[in-house]
LOVOBA-826836 format. One record per atom (N, C-alpha, C): residue in one letter; x, y, z. Coordinates in steps of 0.1 Angstrom, whole numbers, plus 5000, padded with zeros to 4 digits. Layout:
N
AXYZ
...
END
This chain:
140
X708660015971
X707860005983
X706360015980
X705559925984
X704159935982
X703560055988
X704060096000
X703460206007
X703860346001
X704960355993
X705260475986
X704160515977
X703460425971
X702360455963
X701260505971
X701060455983
X700060505992
X700260645996
X701560685998
X701960826002
X701560915991
X701960875979
X701660965967
X700160975965
X699460865966
X697960875964
X697360955975
X697860945988
X697261025999
X697561175996
X698761205992
X699061345989
X698161395978
X697861315968
X697061365957
X695561375962
X695161285970
X693761295975
X693661415984
X694661445992
X694561566001
X694461685992
X695361695982
X695261805973
X693961825965
X693361715961
X692061715954
X690961765963
X691161755976
X690061805985
X690061955986
X691162015981
X691262165981
X691662215995
X692162126003
X692562166017
X693962226017
X694362276028
X695562346029
X696662236032
X697362196021
X698262086022
X699662136019
X700662076025
X702062106023
X702861986021
X703561976010
X704561866007
X705961916008
X706761846015
X708161886016
X709161776015
X710361806013
X711461706013
X712561766022
X713161686030
X714361726038
X715461626036
X716661666033
X717761576031
X718261516044
X718261586054
X718761546067
X717761576079
X718061506090
X717261536102
X717461676106
X718661726105
X718961866108
X718161966100
X717961936087
X717162016078
X715662026083
X715161906087
X713761896091
X713661976105
X714561956113
X714562036126
X714662186124
X715462226115
X715662366112
X714362426107
X713562346100
X712262396094
X711162376105
X711462336117
X710562316128
X709562206125
X709862116117
X708962006114
X708561926126
X709461906135
X709161826147
X708361916158
X708862036159
X708162126169
X706762156165
X706462156152
X705062176148
X704262056150
X704761946154
X704061826157
X703761726145
X704461746134
X704261656122
X704861526124
X705961516131
X706661396135
X707161406149
X707061296157
X707661306170
X709161316169
X709761376179
X711261386179
X711861266185
X711661156179
X712161026184
X713060946173
X713361016162
X714060946151
X715560946154
X716160836149
X717660826151
X718360936144
X719560976149
X720361086143
X720661066128
X720760936124
X721060916110
X719860936100
X718760966105
X717560986097
X717761086086
X717261056074
X717561136062
X716461106051
X716561186041
X715761166029
X714261156032
X713761266039
X712361276043
X711561316031
X710461256029
X709361306020
X708061306028
X707461426028
X706261436037
X705161516030
X703961476034
X702761546029
X701861576041
X701661696045
X700861736056
X699561806052
X698461786059
X697261856056
X696961936069
X697062066067
X696862156079
X695362156084
X694462146075
X693062146078
X692562016085
X693061906081
X692661776086
X693561726097
X694761796099
X695761746108
X696161606106
X696461576094
X697061446090
X698361466083
X699161356084
X700461366077
X700861226072
X701461216061
X701961096055
X703461126051
X704261026052
X705661046048
X706460916049
X707760946046
X708760836047
X710060896050
X710960816055
X712360856058
X713260736058
X714560756058
X715460656058
X716460676069
X717260576073
X718160586084
X719160466082
X720260476089
X721160356089
X720460236096
X720460126089
X719760006095
X720259976109
X721460006112
X721959976126
X721260066136
X720660176132
X719960266142
X718560226144
X718060116138
X716660076140
X716360056155
X717259996162
X717059976176
X716860106184
X717560206180
X717260336187
X715860386184
X715360366172
X714060416169
X712960326176
X713060196175
X712060106180
X712060116196
X713160156202
X713160166216
X712160276221
X711760366212
X710960476216
X709460456211
X709260346204
X707960316199
X707360196206
X706060176203
X705360056208
X704759976196
X704659846198
X703959766187
X702659826185
X702159826172
X700859876168
X699759806175
X698859876181
X697659826187
X696459886180
X695659806174
X694559856166
X693759956174
X693460076168
X692760176175
X691860256164
X690960326168
X690160406158
X691060486149
X690760486136
X691660546126
X690760616116
X691060736111
X690160806102
X690360756087
X691260666084
X691560626071
X690860496067
X690260486055
X689660366050
X690760266046
X690460146049
X691460036045
X692760036053
X692860116064
X694060126071
X694459996077
X693559916082
X693759786088
X694359696077
X693959706065
X694459626054
X695959656052
X696359786052
X697759816051
X698559766062
X698059766074
X698759706086
X698959556083
X697859496080
X697959346078
X698959306067
X698959386056
X699859346045
X701359376049
X701559476057
X702959506061
X703459386070
X702559346079
X702959236088
X703159106081
X702259076071
X702358956063
X703558956055
X704059076051
X705259086043
X706559076052
X706359066065
X707459046074
X708059176079
X707259286078
X707759416083
X706859466094
X707559496105
X706759536117
X706059676116
X705059686124
X704259816124
X704359866139
X704659986141
X704760046154
X703960176155
X703760216167
X702960346169
X703660426180
X703360556179
X703760646189
X702660746191
X702260766204
X701160866207
X701760976216
X701361096213
X701761216221
X700561306221
X700061336232
X698861426234
X697761356225
X697161426216
X696061376208
X696561316195
X697861316192
X698361276179
X698861136180
X698661056169
X699060916168
X699860906155
X700960846155
X701760816144
X701860666143
X701760606131
X701960466129
X703060456119
X704060376122
X705260356114
X705260216108
X705460216095
X705560086087
X707060076084
X707759996091
X709259996090
X709759876082
X710859896076
X711659796069
X713059806075
X713259746087
X714559756094
X715759726086
X715659616078
X716859576070
X717259676059
X716259756055
X716559866045
X716759996051
X716560016064
X716660146071
X715660236065
X714360196065
X713360286060
X712060266068
X711360376069
X709960376075
X709060466068
X707860426066
X706760516062
X705960536074
X705260656074
X704360676086
X703160746081
X702160736090
X700860796089
X700560866102
X700060986102
X699761056115
X698361116114
X697661106125
X696361176126
X696161226140
X695261316142
X694861366155
X693561306159
X693561246171
X692361186176
X691461286180
X690261286175
X689261386179
X688261316188
X688061376199
X687061326209
X685661376207
END
């Protein structure tokens, strides 16, 4: 996955800034919920029950998160029913529009979810049952 490299580089960049960052892995959706990953606002609680194999990097100082997860491809409809097609909006990341463009050009849809001041953008590969995501808090 081209984006997996982006996640690793983002995690390294966050760490290099000396900020308060946390990287975690969760085998199942239940493990992520038990660690309060969703209630802390790092991901919205909209993922299908089959979600698994989470890799996440969160920066507590900047309120940003990067990650990926997998799910049964048949459950993609459950996920996308809770998301909206990506609509370009202000983003704190350099070259983010290029990542969106490349994902769409490669035939993979990009979706978003907004809750309060937080925005998640999902780069999904429905046929593989995989999504990467980027999250940030909109600052007014």
